[in-house]
N, C-alpha and C positions, 0 to 999 in steps of 0.2 A: 850799669844802667838798670833802672827799675822798669817794670812792665806797666804801660799805661793801658787801661782797659775801659770798655764802655759798659753800659747797663747790662747787656746780655752776657758780657764776660763775668760781671759780678755774680749774676744769677747762676751761671754755669759753675763757677768756683764754689758757690754755696751748696749747690745741689750735688756736685760730683766729688768734691774734695774737702768738704767740711771747713771751708774758709772761715776766718774770723774777721769781723769788721771793726774798724777803729775810726771814730770821728776825732779830728784833731783841732776842732774849733773851740773857742772858749765855752765855759760852763753855761752861760745864758743861751747861747745858740744851740748847744746840745740839748738842753732842757726843753727848748721850744719844739724841736722835732729832730729825730734821728732815725736811721735805718734800724729795722727790727733786730734786736740782739747786739747792736753795736756797743762797744765799750767806749768810755770817754778817755781819750789820751791826748790832752792838750799839748801842743808842740813844746811849750816852755817847760813841761814836766815830763816829756817823753823819756829822757835818759833815766830818770828816777823810777818811772812807773812801768815801762815797757816789759821788764822782766817779770813783774808780778801779774800783769794783766793779759799778757800774750803768751801763747804756746809756741815755742820755737819749731815744733815739729809740723805745724799746720800752716797753710798759706795765710798771709795777712793782706787785707785790703784796707787801705787808708783812703779817706776822702775828706773834703771840706765843703764849702758852700756851693761854688759853681766853677766854671772853667776859668774865670778870671782870678780865682783865689789860688795863691801859690803855697798855702800851708801844707797841702797833701803831697806835692812833689818834694818839698823840703823834708817832710816827715818820712816819706818813703826812702829817701837817700840816707837819712839819719839812721833809720832802722837797719838798712843794709850795712852801714858802717858799724853798727852795734852787733852785727853777727847774725841777723835774721836773713835766712837764705832765700826765702820765697815771698817777696814783697811785691804788691801790685797797687797802682795808683788809679783810683776811679776818678779820672780827670774831670769829668763833667759835674761831679759832686752831687750833693743830696737834692738840689733843686731839679736836676734832671730826673732823679728817682721820683720825687713828689709830683712833678708835672706829668709823669707817666701813669699817675693814679695807682701807685703801688702802696702797700701798707707801710705805716710808720709808727713810731712810738714817740711820746712827748705830750706836751700840754697844748700844742697848736690846735686851733679849730679852723680847719681849712675848707675851702669850697667843696672838696671831695665829700666831706661829711654831710653836706646839705643838698647834694645833687640828686635829683630824681633820675633814676636809671632806666625808666620805662616810658620815655616821651613818645609821642606819635612820630614815627619815622616813615619815610617814603623813598623809593628808588627813583632815579631820574625819569624812567619811562612809565612810572605808575600813572594810571588814568586820573586826571584831576577831579573828575566828577565823583569817583569812588572815595578819593582822599578827602574831599570836602566834608563828607558825612563824619569821618573820623575826627577831623579838626573841630567841627561844631560840637561833637559829643565830649571832647576832652576838656578838662578844666582850664588848661593853659591856652586853648584856642590857637594852637600853633603846631606845625609839623616841621621836623628837621629833615631835609633832603640830603641823602648820602649816596655816594657812588658804590661800586662793587667792592671797593677796599675799605668801606665804612668811613671814608673821608667826607667831611661836611662840605656840601656844595651850596647850600642856601637854606632859607626858611620860607614857609608859607603860613601866613596868618590872615586875619580879616582884611587887612589893608591890601594884601596881594590878591585876595579873592575878588575884591570889588572890580567889576568890569572884566574879569578874566574869562577866557574862552574855556568853558568847562569840558569841552570835547578834546582839549589838549592834554598835555602831560604835566607832571610836577615840574619838570625842568622849564617848561614854557612860562610858568607863573612865578617861580621862586625868586626871592630877593637874594642875589649873590653877594651882596655887601654886608652880610650879617657880621656883627662883632662877636667875638668869642673870648672866653677866659679859660685859664688853666685851673685844674683841680688843686694846684699848689698855692693858690692865692688865699690870703686871709679872708675868712667869710665875712667878718664885720666890715672890713674895708670895702669889699664888693657891695655889700648891702647899702652902705652909705652912698656910694657912687650911683647905684641904681635909684635910690631915693632922690638924689639930687637931679638926676637926668630924667626922672619920671618914667623909668623903664621897669616893666613887670617881670620879664624873663630874659635870661641870657643863656646861650648855648655854651656848654662846657666841653672843651676838647683837649686832647693831649697835644704835645708839641708837634707831632706829625700830622695834625689835623683830624685824627680819628675821633669819633664821637664818644664822649663819656656820658653825657646826659643833659639835663636842663635844670637850671636853678631859677626858681620863681619866688619872689618875696612873699607871696601868699600861700605857697605850697608847703615849704619846709623851712622852719626857722629854728636855730639853736636856742635852748633855754637861756633866758636873760638877754636875748638879742635886742629887745626893745630898750632896755636900760642902757645897753652899750651905745645906742644912737645918741643918748644924752639929749 
């Protein structure tokens, strides 16, 4: 049996045991984005390439796209069959890594690259009157409300401030139904959706709901974004 590990397990193996990463997806997907330092070991060429690309004395972590992809468990079992003694399967795959806002290599232009990391934030108990001044002074005109674990609870913008009791707290005025996106999303896809929905800003969060930042169409755009919209 191969060892199925999570993101923290991958990071621990990299930090403490000098693990080597291997992506087993096809070339196009590897070129799009892969974990830093990962070698390309497509499943169909694994038997031929593994001996040249991998060090048998170090742990090997294989991964594919996400938890629905079966290429990494198949590759892990194949490597074990080929005599690699310390093989681990990052079962959740690279989309788990990218959605956690971790570094990557490749040609992908993701939401992470265009996210503003210093939006106005507020705690649930912050006085709304004091927060209002910060919202008005910020170009986005928006505050993200988070709890003590930095999990997004809502947003406050001009719409929420209208008629709000300024003697209350951020929690009393926030919109809890805010839509969020992951840092792993393609930036141009998000921009098109925002244009179509006439939305200026979206909150960017990790899969566990913790805040990454704010993406605004007028704040940060990748070079060539306008031409991409066609």
